[in-house]
C-alpha positions as CSV (number, residue, x, y, z in Angstrom):
1,M,48.6,-3.3,10.3
2,A,45.5,-5.1,10.8
3,G,45.2,-5.1,14.3
4,A,45.3,-1.1,14.2
5,T,42.6,-1.3,11.4
6,T,40.6,-4.0,13.6
7,L,40.9,-1.2,16.4
8,N,39.9,1.7,14.7
9,W,36.8,-0.2,13.3
10,A,35.8,-0.9,16.4
11,A,36.3,2.4,17.5
12,A,34.3,3.7,15.1
13,A,31.1,1.2,15.4
14,H,31.6,2.0,19.0
15,A,31.0,5.9,18.2
16,D,28.3,5.1,15.9
17,T,26.7,3.4,18.3
18,A,26.7,5.7,21.0
19,A,25.7,8.4,18.4
20,R,22.3,6.6,17.9
21,F,21.4,6.2,20.7
22,E,22.3,9.9,22.3
23,T,19.6,11.9,22.4
24,R,19.5,15.6,20.8
25,D,17.5,18.2,20.9
26,A,16.5,19.1,17.3
27,T,15.7,22.6,18.2
28,R,16.5,25.2,21.3
29,E,13.1,25.9,21.9
30,T,11.6,26.8,24.9
31,P,9.6,24.1,27.1
32,L,6.3,26.1,26.6
33,V,6.6,26.1,22.5
34,K,7.4,22.1,22.8
35,W,4.7,21.4,24.5
36,L,2.4,23.6,22.3
37,V,3.4,21.9,19.3
38,L,2.8,18.5,21.1
39,G,-0.5,19.8,22.2
40,L,-2.0,20.9,18.8
41,S,-0.4,17.6,17.0
42,L,-2.5,15.4,20.1
43,T,-5.3,18.2,19.3
44,F,-5.7,17.6,15.8
45,F,-4.9,13.5,15.9
46,A,-8.1,13.4,18.5
47,V,-10.3,15.7,16.6
48,F,-9.9,14.8,12.8
49,L,-9.0,10.5,13.3
50,L,-9.6,9.6,16.7
51,L,-13.0,11.0,17.0
52,P,-14.4,10.1,13.7
53,L,-13.0,6.7,14.3
54,V,-14.9,6.4,17.5
55,A,-18.1,7.8,16.3
56,V,-18.2,5.0,13.6
57,F,-17.9,1.9,16.0
58,V,-20.7,4.0,18.5
59,E,-23.2,4.5,15.9
60,A,-22.6,1.1,14.9
61,L,-23.5,-0.6,18.1
62,R,-26.0,2.2,19.0
63,K,-28.9,0.0,18.7
64,G,-27.1,-2.9,20.0
65,W,-25.5,-6.3,19.2
66,E,-28.5,-7.8,17.8
67,T,-28.6,-5.3,14.8
68,Y,-25.0,-4.9,14.3
69,W,-24.5,-8.6,13.4
70,T,-28.0,-8.3,11.9
71,A,-26.7,-5.8,9.2
72,L,-23.1,-7.4,8.9
73,A,-24.8,-11.2,8.0
74,H,-27.0,-9.5,5.7
75,E,-27.2,-11.4,2.2
76,D,-26.3,-7.7,0.4
77,A,-23.4,-7.0,3.0
78,L,-21.9,-10.9,2.6
79,S,-21.8,-9.9,-1.3
80,A,-20.1,-6.7,-0.8
81,V,-17.3,-8.5,1.3
82,K,-17.0,-11.1,-1.0
83,L,-16.6,-8.8,-4.0
84,T,-14.3,-6.6,-2.2
85,L,-12.0,-9.4,-1.6
86,T,-12.1,-10.7,-5.1
87,A,-10.8,-7.5,-6.6
88,A,-8.3,-7.0,-4.0
89,I,-6.9,-10.9,-4.4
90,I,-6.8,-10.6,-8.1
91,A,-5.6,-6.7,-7.7
92,V,-2.7,-7.1,-5.5
93,P,-1.0,-9.7,-6.7
94,L,-1.0,-8.1,-10.7
95,N,0.3,-5.2,-8.9
96,L,2.8,-7.1,-7.1
97,V,4.2,-8.6,-10.1
98,F,4.3,-5.7,-11.7
99,G,5.8,-3.4,-8.9
100,V,8.8,-5.6,-8.7
101,C,9.3,-5.8,-12.5
102,A,8.9,-2.1,-12.9
103,A,11.0,-1.2,-9.9
104,W,13.7,-3.7,-11.5
105,A,14.1,-2.1,-14.7
106,I,14.3,1.1,-13.4
107,A,16.4,0.5,-10.6
108,K,18.8,-1.9,-12.2
109,F,19.0,-0.9,-15.7
110,E,19.2,2.7,-18.2
111,F,16.9,2.6,-21.2
112,R,15.4,5.3,-23.3
113,G,11.8,6.1,-22.0
114,K,12.9,5.3,-18.6
115,H,11.4,8.6,-16.9
116,F,8.2,8.4,-19.1
117,L,8.0,5.3,-17.4
118,I,8.0,6.5,-14.1
119,T,5.7,9.2,-15.1
120,L,3.2,6.6,-16.3
121,I,3.5,4.5,-12.9
122,D,2.5,8.3,-11.1
123,L,-0.3,8.8,-13.2
124,P,-2.6,7.3,-11.1
125,F,-1.6,9.4,-7.9
126,S,-2.3,12.7,-10.2
127,V,-5.6,11.7,-12.1
128,S,-9.2,11.3,-9.9
129,P,-10.1,7.9,-9.5
130,V,-13.5,9.2,-10.7
131,I,-11.9,10.7,-14.1
132,A,-10.1,6.8,-14.4
133,G,-13.8,5.2,-14.2
134,L,-14.7,7.6,-16.9
135,V,-12.0,6.4,-18.8
136,Y,-13.1,2.8,-18.6
137,V,-16.5,3.9,-19.6
138,L,-15.8,5.4,-22.8
139,I,-13.5,2.8,-23.5
140,F,-15.5,-0.1,-22.4
141,G,-19.6,1.3,-22.4
142,A,-22.2,0.6,-24.3
143,Q,-21.2,3.7,-26.8
144,G,-17.2,3.4,-26.3
145,W,-14.6,2.9,-28.2
146,L,-15.0,-1.3,-27.6
147,G,-18.7,-1.3,-26.7
148,P,-20.0,-2.4,-30.3
149,W,-17.3,-5.3,-30.1
150,L,-17.8,-6.4,-26.6
151,A,-21.5,-6.4,-26.9
152,A,-21.0,-8.3,-30.3
153,H,-19.2,-11.1,-28.4
154,E,-21.6,-10.9,-25.3
155,I,-18.1,-9.8,-23.2
156,K,-19.4,-7.6,-20.4
157,I,-16.8,-5.5,-18.5
158,L,-18.7,-2.6,-17.0
159,F,-21.3,-2.9,-14.2
160,A,-19.7,-6.5,-13.9
161,V,-16.7,-7.7,-11.6
162,P,-13.9,-7.3,-14.6
163,G,-14.5,-3.8,-15.1
164,I,-14.3,-3.4,-10.7
165,V,-11.0,-5.4,-11.0
166,L,-9.4,-3.1,-13.6
167,A,-10.2,0.1,-11.8
168,T,-8.9,-1.4,-9.0
169,V,-5.7,-2.3,-10.4
170,F,-5.2,1.2,-11.6
171,V,-5.8,2.9,-8.7
172,T,-3.5,0.7,-6.6
173,F,-0.9,0.2,-9.1
174,P,1.7,2.6,-7.9
175,F,2.3,1.7,-4.7
176,V,4.7,-1.8,-4.7
177,A,6.8,0.1,-7.3
178,R,7.3,3.5,-5.5
179,E,8.2,1.4,-2.4
180,L,10.7,-0.7,-4.2
181,I,12.4,2.3,-7.0
182,P,13.9,4.0,-4.0
183,L,15.0,1.1,-2.1
184,M,16.5,-0.5,-5.0
185,Q,18.1,2.5,-6.0
186,A,20.1,3.1,-2.7
187,Q,20.9,-0.4,-2.8
188,G,22.7,0.0,-6.2
189,R,23.5,-2.9,-8.3
190,E,26.6,-4.2,-7.0
191,E,25.4,-7.2,-5.3
192,E,23.7,-8.6,-8.6
193,E,26.5,-7.8,-10.3
194,A,28.8,-9.7,-8.3
195,A,26.1,-12.9,-8.3
196,I,26.4,-13.0,-11.9
197,V,30.3,-13.4,-11.7
198,L,29.7,-16.0,-9.9
199,G,27.8,-17.8,-12.3
200,A,24.2,-17.2,-10.7
201,N,21.3,-16.8,-13.3
202,G,18.6,-14.2,-13.3
203,W,16.3,-16.3,-11.2
204,Q,18.6,-17.5,-9.0
205,T,20.2,-13.8,-8.2
206,F,16.6,-12.3,-7.7
207,W,15.8,-15.2,-5.3
208,Y,18.9,-15.0,-3.0
209,V,20.1,-11.7,-3.8
210,T,17.7,-9.1,-4.5
211,L,14.3,-10.3,-3.0
212,P,16.4,-10.6,0.9
213,N,17.0,-7.2,0.1
214,I,13.5,-5.6,-0.5
215,K,11.4,-7.9,1.3
216,W,10.1,-5.5,4.0
217,G,9.9,-2.9,1.7
218,L,7.7,-5.3,-0.9
219,L,5.9,-6.3,2.3
220,Y,4.8,-2.5,3.1
221,G,4.3,-1.9,-0.6
222,V,1.7,-5.0,-0.7
223,I,0.1,-3.8,2.5
224,L,-0.9,-0.5,1.3
225,C,-2.0,-1.7,-2.1
226,N,-4.4,-4.3,0.0
227,A,-5.5,-1.5,1.9
228,R,-6.2,1.1,-0.9
229,A,-7.7,-1.9,-3.0
230,M,-10.6,-2.8,-0.2
231,G,-11.3,0.8,0.3
232,E,-11.2,2.4,-3.2
233,F,-14.7,4.2,-3.8
234,G,-14.4,6.9,-6.9
235,A,-13.3,4.7,-9.8
236,V,-15.8,1.5,-8.7
237,S,-18.5,3.8,-8.2
238,V,-18.0,4.7,-11.9
239,V,-18.0,1.1,-13.3
240,S,-20.2,-0.8,-11.2
241,G,-23.5,0.1,-11.6
242,H,-24.4,-0.1,-8.1
243,I,-26.5,-3.6,-8.3
244,R,-27.4,-4.6,-5.1
245,G,-25.7,-8.1,-4.6
246,Q,-23.5,-8.1,-7.6
247,T,-21.1,-5.3,-8.2
248,N,-21.4,-3.4,-4.9
249,T,-18.3,-3.4,-2.7
250,L,-18.2,-2.6,1.0
251,P,-17.7,1.2,0.3
252,L,-20.7,1.3,-2.2
253,H,-22.5,-0.8,-0.1
254,V,-22.0,1.9,3.2
255,E,-23.2,4.5,0.7
256,I,-26.6,2.9,-0.3
257,L,-27.3,2.1,3.0
258,Y,-26.5,5.9,4.5
259,N,-28.3,7.2,1.7
260,E,-31.8,5.0,2.4
261,Y,-31.4,6.1,6.2
262,Q,-30.3,3.4,7.3
263,F,-27.8,4.4,9.8
264,A,-27.0,1.4,12.1
265,A,-26.4,-0.8,9.2
266,A,-24.3,1.7,7.4
267,F,-22.1,2.3,10.3
268,A,-21.7,-1.4,11.2
269,V,-20.5,-2.3,7.7
270,A,-18.5,0.8,7.8
271,S,-16.8,-0.7,11.2
272,L,-15.5,-3.6,8.9
273,L,-13.6,-1.0,6.8
274,A,-12.5,0.7,10.2
275,M,-11.2,-2.7,11.4
276,L,-9.2,-3.3,8.3
277,A,-7.6,0.3,8.9
278,L,-6.5,-0.7,12.3
279,V,-5.0,-4.0,11.2
280,T,-3.6,-2.4,8.2
281,L,-2.0,0.3,10.8
282,G,-0.6,-2.5,13.0
283,I,1.2,-4.6,10.1
284,K,2.4,-1.6,9.1
285,T,3.8,-0.4,12.1
286,W,5.2,-3.9,12.9
287,V,7.1,-3.9,9.4
288,E,8.6,-0.6,10.0
289,H,9.8,-2.2,13.2
290,R,11.1,-5.4,11.5
291,A,12.7,-3.3,8.8
292,A,14.6,-0.7,10.9
293,H,15.8,-3.9,13.2
294,A,17.1,-5.6,10.4
295,S,19.0,-2.4,9.2
296,R,20.5,-1.8,12.7
297,D,21.4,-5.6,12.5
298,E,23.3,-5.4,9.1
299,T,27.4,-4.6,9.5
300,P,28.5,-2.7,6.9
301,P,30.6,-5.0,4.8
302,E,33.9,-2.9,4.1
303,A,34.0,-2.9,7.7
304,L,34.1,-6.7,7.8
305,Q,36.5,-6.8,5.3
306,D,38.7,-4.3,7.3
307,A,38.4,-6.3,10.2
308,A,39.4,-9.4,8.1
309,S,42.9,-8.1,7.2
């Protein structure tokens, strides 16, 4: 019986491998239609994605490398880089902790208000960032709900770093949670329950069971969260006050330079954001490849049990 079970499992694994590498056409359309669809896709990519990206670097270097480096080394540009990194360094870890906790609670437990929590997580996707910034003005502004109290205690939120961080946290906090929730739901609770039955505490269960299973999805969410944090414009623009050298992030600094007709400097600073996008895309592709490779290498536990029997 054990030998027959092992042979059946081996045959099933072989069939699964053959099906995985077998190439099949998704449709029965003619080659003309296929090439037409491919051509339209590549044309769209070239016109709306590749061409603007190339234009950014061409305009940034139009007046030579000296002008390019001068724009990047300007005091206001360095301040914008520092503030952008500061906001991302604070917002991303906060969203990481929130995303893991929210995904764990939603995927592993049943409780009243679960669907309401999911709705709140999706709120930044449905609300314009500008509206989010206006809400912060309503709460923390001089005439806002907490404005007089903050002024009396000499606490400054708006037109300062705290307001920029708050706006960045708001627009980016769904990314980690939204990557982990479906992943944890698909994995189920069996492994965590088995670890608890074997005597593991909550921290050991998370560190040795849950985290290895979600590490690629977690990294993917952090990458997206960081990219959005560094490129956010709408909400940050409302709460920043556009103070040169103090509350301007990179996107805001690009806007100011462009409005002042300093086109070479504006595109030079914009090229930093473009390079950030390319780096993010490269890391994202690598993470997807590693995650797919890891999932292919995993052997189903049921198959191992059958083979062992």
